[in-house]
N, C-alpha and C positions, 0 to 999 in steps of 0.2 A: 406342375400343380395347377389343377383346373379351378373353376369357379367354386367348386365344392368347399374349398377351404374357407370361404367367406360366408357360407350358409349359416354356421352356428351364430354369427353375430346378428344376422337377420332374424333367426329364431328367437334369440334373447329379446330383441325389440318387440317381436310379436307376442311373446310370453308376457312381457310387461304390460302390453296393451290389453290383453284379454284377462289378466289376473284379477282385476277388480270385479269384472262381471262374473267370473267363476266363483269368487268369494261370496257373492250375493246370491247366486242362483243354485249353488250346490248345498247339500247339507253341510253344516260347519265342520264336522269331523272329517268328512270326505274332502272338502276344500282344503283344509289345513294339511292333510297328508299329501294330497295331490300336488299342491303348490310347493310344498317344501321339497318333495322328491324332484319335481320338475326344475326347481331353482338349482338344486345340486347338480342334476344331470346337465342342464344348460351351461352352468358355470364350468363344469369339467370339460364340456365340448369346446367352449370358447378358449379355455386354457390350453387345450391341445392345439387348436388352430394358432394361437399366439406363439406357442413354442415352435411349431413348424415354420411359421413366418419368420421368427427370429433366427432359426437355424439356417435360413437362406443366406445369411450374412457370412457363413463359414468360408465362402470363397474369397471374402475380403479380409479374413483374419488368418494369416499363414500358420500360426501356431495351432489353431483349431483344425485347419485342414491337414496339418501334419499328424495330429493325433488321430484323425479319421483315415489316414493313409490315402489321401487324395491330393491331386495337384491343384493348387489355388487357382492357377490360370484357367485350367479346364473346367473347374467347378464354377468359377465366376462366369465363364462364357456360356454355360448351359443353365444359368440361374433363371427360372421363370418368374421370379418375384422382383419387382422394382426395388432398388436399394432403399428408397425413401420409405416404402412400406415395411421392409424388414427392420429398419432403424426405429420406426414408430412402434413396431411390435416389441422390440427390446425395451424401449423406454416405458411402454404401457405395462409390460410384464413386471418390471422392477417396481413401478409405482403401485400396482395392484397388490403385489405381494407385501409391500410395506403397509398398505392400507389394511389388508387382512390381518397382518401381525398386530397392528395397532388396535383393531377391533378385538382380537383375542386377548390382548393384554388388558384392555379396559374391562372386558367381561370377567376376566379372572380377578382383577382388583375389586370389581363390584361384588363378586361372590364372597371374597374374603371379608369385605366390609359388611356384607349381609350376615355372615356367620358371627362376626363380632357384635353386630347390633342385636342379633337374636339372643346371644349370651347375656347382653346387658339387660334386655327386657324380660328375660326368662322364657323365651319362646322355644319352639322345637317340637318335632313329632306331631305336626298338625294342630298345635295348640292355638287357641284364640287368646290374644293378648289385647286387653282394653287399655287405651292410653288417654290421657287428659287433653292432649293436643287436638285441636279442631281440624282434622285432616280426613281425607276419604279413606275408606277401607282398602287395604292392599294385601296381596299374598306374596310373601317373600320366600323364594325357593331356596332356602338354606337351612341347615341343621334339621333336616326332616320336614321342613315346611312350617311356616308360621303365618297366621293371619293377624294383622294389626288393624284395629278399628278404634274409632273415636267414641268415647263415652257419650258425648252429646249426640253424635250421629245415631248410635244404637237406641238411645232413649227417645229420639224423635220418631222412630219407625214403629208401626204396629207390629205385633208378633209375627204375622205371616210375612211381611216385607223384611223384617229382621232375619227371619230364617232364610228367605230367598237370597239376601245379601251374603250370608255366610256360606250358603250352598254354592253361590257363584264363585266366591274366592276359593272354596275348597276344590271346585272342579279344576281350576287352574293348576293347583298342586297335584291333584290325583292324576290328571292327564299329562302332566309334565309339559305344559305349554311353553315354559321358558326354554326348553330344548328346541322345540320347533322354531321359535323366534331366533335363538342363537344360531342355529344352522342356516336359517334364511339370511340373517345378517352377514354371516361369513360368505355365503354364496354371492350375495349382492356386492360384497366388498371386492371380490375378485372378478365380478361381472356386473358393473354398474348399469349396463344397458337394460337390465331387467329390474331397475330400481323400484318400480311400482309393485313388484311382488311382495316386498317387505310390508307395505301398508295393507295389502290384501291378506297376508298371513296374520297380521295383528288384528284385523277386523274379524277374520274367521275364528281365531282363538277366543276372542271376546264373545262372538256369537255362540261358539261351542259351550262356553261357560253359561251363557244366557239360557240355552236350551236345557242344559243339565239342571240349572236352578228351577226352570219351569216344570221339568219332569218331577223334581223333588217335592215341590209345593203343590203340584197338580193344577196350577192356574197360571197361564201365560200372562194374563193381565196384571197379576201381582208383580211379576218380574219387570214388566213394562213400567209400572208405577215407580218401582225402585230406581230404574234407570232414569226416568224423568226427574226424580228428586235429585239424584246424583249429578245429572246434567246441570240443574239449576245451581247446585253447590259449586260446581266447577266454574260456572259463569260468575259466581260471586267472588272469584279470585281468592280461593283459600290459600293460606300461607304455605310455602313449600315445606315438606317434612324432610327429616334427615334420611329417610329411607325411600323417598319417592323415585329416585333414580335406580333403585335396586329392585323395586317391586314389580308385580304383574298388573298394576293398575291400568285402566283403559283410557287415560286422558288422550292418548293419541288416536283412539278409535272413535269413529263418529257415533254419537248417541242417537240422533234422530232416526237414521236408517235402522238401527237396532230395535228401537221402540216400535217402529212400523212393522218390522219383521215379526216381532212377538205378538202383534195384534192381528196377524194373518196366520193361516195354517203353517205348520212346520214344512220347510222345503223338502221336496221329494228327490229321490235319486234320479239322476239324468245320465244314463250310461253313454249316450251319444256325446255329451260334453266331455266326459272323462276320457273316452276313446280319442276324441279329437285333440285334447290337450296332450295325451300320451303320444299320439302320433306325431304331433308337432315337435315334441322333445326327442322322439326317436329319430326324426330327420336330422336334428342337430348332432346327435351322437353318431349316427351312421356316416354323415358327411365329414365329421371330425376324424373318424377312423379311416375314411377314404383318403382324406388329406394327409394323415400320418403315413399311410401306405405309399402315397405319391412321393412324400418327402424321403422315405427310406429308399424307394426305387431311384430317385434322383441321385442320392448319394452312392447307391450301389453301381450306377452306370457311369459315374464320374471317372475320368482317367486317374488311376492310382499311381503312387510313387513306385510301388513294387513292380507294376507293369512296365513303367518307364525304365527301371533298372534292368529288367529281364531283356527288354528290347535292345538296350545298349550293350548287352553282353553278347549279342549275336554277330553275324558276319559284317553288318553295316555299322559297327560301333564307332567308326571314325566320324559318322554323321551325328552322333549323339552328344549330348551335353553332360556335364557333371551335375549330379543331384545335390542340391544344397541341403543343409540340416533341416530346413523348414519345409522342404518338399518342392521348392521352385527349381526349375531347370535352367542352368546358366550355360550359355554357349561357350565352347572350348576352341572354336576356330580363331585364328589370328587375324 
């Protein structure tokens, strides 16, 4: 196995490094789709590399070697991966799978809690539910989608800004931004090297909703004013709401860059950046496939137990050993 097996890890680091810039410079919808797809592809490539590296320990585990019909001694002798690297790959694979399972369970629990909350407040099917709690407006992706807003917050906004706020939250539900974020969370859970992609997708989905609201009201400055107001409300340390962990609220997304983006012309498509990012991920996928092929070739060329048995049944069988149940050859000489 050549250096190609380590390329997906490098690509994940590079993807994490360029993700924030792509989220800012590309149109939000394009950035969201591109970064989500890239995160999934990079995570898959890294997973393949980890599996191939972990499989290099087969020569040290007689039972695994027997199942693969190879001789442990011959397999270990031809192993191109240091034992410490293979062991680290096994440990990392187990930890990352547990982390991904943990994220999946948390998201499922949050979805069930959101459904219960929507039933309690009478939400569902894109309804707007006004509550007395002084909290920021949020979009809860459950029971058909529900927008929860504070009575005091809506009363404090002029009609145009109130409409922009509702359009922003409606865009989160209409474009299923929670799914992009969930997929990215799972990809980062199994490939933490690209951890900055998660923040970039969060920012891109918020910008996507900003642009949808601006198109709906026909005035980008109106949406910028709403964001500025909400930013000040967040600084005022609003009390946490029971649904804040379930909603699509943008507390984690930076408000100031979003306001600046709305005060400038809408970002234009940049095919060069898209192709560069796609090419970067393609390198990860191709090198992972090459590493997998190298691993399969390594196993195919390893001395097999059946070959040893056939050799020992020939004229020179007095020089052969007895094949043990686990595939190791034991000398028969006295």
